[in-house]
N, C-alpha and C positions, 0 to 999 in steps of 0.2 A: 396769405396761402394758395394762389392761383399762380405765382410768382414761383412756389415752391415748387411745385406739382409740376409745373411745366421744367425748371430746372432739374427737377430729377427725373422725366423722362426722356431731358438730351442727353442725360450721364448714360442712363439704359442705353440708350441707341448706340452712342459714342463707342459703348464696352463691347456691343454686340456686333460692332463692326471691326474694332479690334481682334476681336477673338476670330470672326469668321475671315479676316485677311492674313493671319496667323495659321490657321488650318489650310487655305486657301493656299498660302505657300509649303504647308509643310505635306500636302498631299503629293503639289506639283514636282516637288525634288523627290520624292518619293516616286513618284512616274517615272520621272526621269534616271534616277538610277535601277528602277525594274527593267527600262526597256535595253540598259547596258549592260542586265545581268548574267552573269556568263555558267552554266550550269554544272558543275565538277565534273571531271573525268569521268568512266565507268570503268572499272579494274574487266581485262578480258585476257585471253587466254590466244595465242596466235600461232598460224603453221603457215611455212612459205610453200607454196605449191611446185610442186616436182612434175615434171616429164620421166613417167618411168616404164618398164617392161609391162605392158599387162597382157596377161594369159586368157583366150576366149576362150575360156570354161566356161558353159550356160549351168548355172546349179538350180535344181528344184528341189522341193518336197513329193516323196512317193509313197505308195503302201504297195505292201508284199500282197498278192493276189495268186493263188492257186490256180495251175491250169483246169484243175478238175477239184473241184471242192464240193461236197454235199452234205445236207446232214438223213441221214441214213431213218428212215421212219416207216409205222407198218402199215401195212395199203389195207389191211384187214382186221376188223376187232377179232382180238381172241386172248388169251390166259398165256404166257410166259411160261414156255417147258423146257428149254434151253439157250445156254447162253454160250458162245462157242468159240468167244475171244476176250483178250486181256487190254482192259485200257493203255492204249499210248503204242500197241502193237503193231508190225506193220503189216499188212494183210495185200494177199493178190486178188486179182480181178476173179469170180465164182468163189472164193472161200466162203462158208457157211458161218455167217455172224450171229444170227436168232432162231430160234423154232417153236413156232409156235403150237396150241394143242389141238391136234387136227385127230382126234378120236372119231368126233362126229363126222367127217368128211370122207374118214377110211369105209367106217360101214355104211355109207351115202355110198360109194367108187363101189364096194362087193357089190350090195346091190343093182346098180346101175349096169355093171358086168355079167351079172347073172340074167338082165334086160337082154345084154347084147348079144349075149352068147345063146337066147333062146331067142330073137329074131332071125338072129345067124340060119339056125336049125329051120321056123317059120319059112324064111325065103328059100332055103334049099330045097322044102318041099311041095313049096308053090311053083318052084320055076321045074321040078319033074312034072308036076302035076300039070304045068299050065303047057311044058311040051307034048303030053300025051294027051292037051284038049280036053280036060277035064275040067277047071276050071278056066274061066274068062282072062282075060290080060289082065281088065282094072283091079282082078283079088290078086296079080300077082305084083303088080307097080306099089297096092296098100304095103304090104307084108315088104318091098323094098323101099317106102318111105319109112316103116316103121323101125326098120334093119338102122338106115343112116341117124332117126331121130336117136335110137338107144348109142350109135356110138356117139352123137354130140354129147349125148347127158354124162355117157363115163367122159371126155375130153375136157367137160367144163370143171367137173369135179377135180380132176388131175390139175387141173388149172388152179383153182381154190387152193388145193394142197401146196400147188409150189407157189402162190403167194402170199402163203402163209411160213415159208421159209426165204429168209431173209439173209441177202448174199452180198457182197461187196461188189459194187456194179464195175468197177476201175480197182486198179494197182494202186494204194496206198499208206496212210497212216490210220489209227483207227482210234477218236478220242476217247473223252474218259465215256463208261456208256451211265446213260441215263434208266435203265431199267433192271427189275432185279426176276431171277425165277418164281412165277405164278403170279407177277403183277399182271393186271387186266389192261390192257392195251387198244385206246379206242384207234379206228381211223388217223392217220395222222400223227398218232404217239411219236416225238421226237426217240432214237433209239441212239446212236454218236454221232457226233460230225466224221465225215470222214473225206481226209486233203491228199491230194498227190504232191508232194513235194519236189520232185524231179521230173521235169524240171518246175520255174515258180515265174507268172508275171511282176515286173514293177510297173504302176500307171503314176504319170506324174502328169500335170497341166505344162502347158509353155507360152511366152505371149504371139498371138498371130503375128507379126512381126518374125520371129524366128523361123516360122516353118519352112523356110524358102533355104537357108542354114541346112536344117537339119535332113538327113536321109536315112532309107530304110536299114539296116545292117550298120549303121554309124557303130563306133564300142562309146559305152559310158559305163562308170564305178559307180557303187553308191557302198555309201559308210553308216552305220546305227552303233549306238550307245549298248546296242543287243548282243556286242558282239566286237573284236579288234580287228582292225585292219580292213579290207575293202573287198567288193567281189564283183564280178567284172562280164558285161551283158553285152547283149549289142538290140537295138529297137526291133521293135518285130511290126507294127504297127501304128496308123495315124488314125485319130477319129476324123472321119469326112464332116463330121458335126463340129463348126465352133459355137461356143457359149456364146449368144450375143450380151448377155448380161456383163460379163467380164472378157470379150474377146480373147480367154485363154480358148487352148486346143486340148485334146488329151493324146498321150501321147505313151503306148505301150510296148516296154521291153523283154526281154527274153530272157531267164540265167540255168541255165545246166544245174545249179543248187547241191552240185556234187556233196559238197563240205556238210550242208544240210544247216544250214545257219540263218538261211533266210526264214521266216514261218509267216505264214498266212496273216494278213493284220499289222503287221509290223511296219512303223514307222524308218523311212527313210531318209537319207539324203543321198540324193544326183549327183551327180558332175558327167558334163555333157560336152566335149570338148566342139567347137565349131569353125579350126584353122588354126594357121599360124599366128602366134602372139603378138603384137603391136603394142607401139609406144599410146601413153594416156597421159593427163593430167590427173595426177591422184591429191585428193584429200581426205581427211578424216570425215566418218558419216554426221560427226554431231558440228561440223557446220553449217551444215544444211540448213535453211530453212523451210520448211515445207508448208506449202500452203497448194488453197484448190487453183490459185489464179497462176501458179508458176512457181517453181523455188528457185530461191536465190540465195546468193551468200555476202557475209562482208567484208570490204575489202579496205586494209589499213592502210591509209595515207594523208600526207600533207593536204590540210582543207583549208583553205581562204573562209575568215569571217567576214561580218556585215560591215564591222570596221577596219577590217583589209589586210590586218592579222593572221600569219598562216600557225593555225597548231595542228595537232595528232589526231584526226577523226578518222569516221568512217566512211563508206559508199557501200550504196547497195547494188548488188551485180546479179540479174536474174541468170542462172543458166540450164544450160539439159545436161543431164545428169544420163549415166551409161549403165553396166554393173557394177557391181560391188563385192566386196571380197573381205574378208576378215572384218577389223575395222575403217577399212579404206573404201571410198568409191569415186567413179572414174566420170570426170566429168567434160563432155565431149565440147562442148559449148560455151561460152561468156566469162573464162576464167586464161590466162597468160602463164605458164612459167616465171616461177618468179615472185608472184604478186604474195602479198601478203595475207592470207584470211583470218579469221575469226574462227577461234574453234569451240568457245565457251562465252558463255551470257551472251549470247544473242537475244534473249530475250528481253531485254535490258535494253536496247538500240534504237534506233532511226536512224534512219538519213542526215549525214553531216553531226552527227552528233561523236564529244569526243571522249577519247578513249588512253587509258592509260596500260600497258600491255607487261602484265606479269606473268610469267612462264616457268614460275616455280615447280607448279602442277598442273599438268594437261593431260587432259584428252588422250588417249589410247589411237596408234597410227600404224598397226601393224599388219600387215597382208593374211598374215597369219597367227592370230593371238591364241597364248593359251593360258586363259585364265587358272589363277591356282584352283579353286576347286574342280574343274574337269576331271 
């Protein structure tokens, strides 16, 4: 019985040893195969970097602002008695817009004028009596002071009546009225917006490094989806304070706006020429891999693998970018003309990755694209 147990134990140990040896060689073989495993190439599209003429136009996003623009409001409380303008009409400086009820002030003015006239008569009598030495000088001075107080009271009431007569502070276009006849207006209640549309300003921001290239009086053009064509203007002023968070500076341009197509609040695209055209290496914007530590591209070339064999792979190259136009971006440094650059599929790549080029469908690479839905 004991011999049988020893025999069985020996058989089990031998079996385990055989199984372990088989697994060891299987794992070793798999590891050897994994070390020589080459992932399949990634499908990408490419474009050859070219040296092209680059227009040195600076593009920026701007907003139209009226040279004079206010919301006309009530200065004193009162009930609307008359509305003398039509919504959307042109008005001139001093034109009557709204008149508030002034019946009470007119009655007060009549009373104050009567007091003023009486004070004037008393002053005249006091002067004659003082000259004849019937009354002392002090009595005459009191009459003179009462007369001045009465005149001041009349001027005060007239000013109050004038403040209840709302007039256009400048020439422009009045907006949609926000009041009705008989409506009570509290102080500061809006009546309508008033905008001077000829001329107008366009405010936009540019990077601080562009300041040395921009001059006051420089010509620029703006366009918008609100009208066809462009409008021309000139740089009028620069904000002396640079935004510390964005390192941008605000620029203001002035437009005569004789066509009336620029309206306050309108979004526009401004194009400002910075000098003569230069040459630059251009590639599609889709070829750029943007990252906080630097922008880069993947260049397709023959790469030598660990086994010494060459294959079609990619090399990551950091670049410095210039301006953009349409689908293209200018590369200032890091890329040479004639190098083949990956334009799509960048997120799948890593340095040294194998690729296969398929340019059947490629991203846009036009300096002035025209989308079908534009």
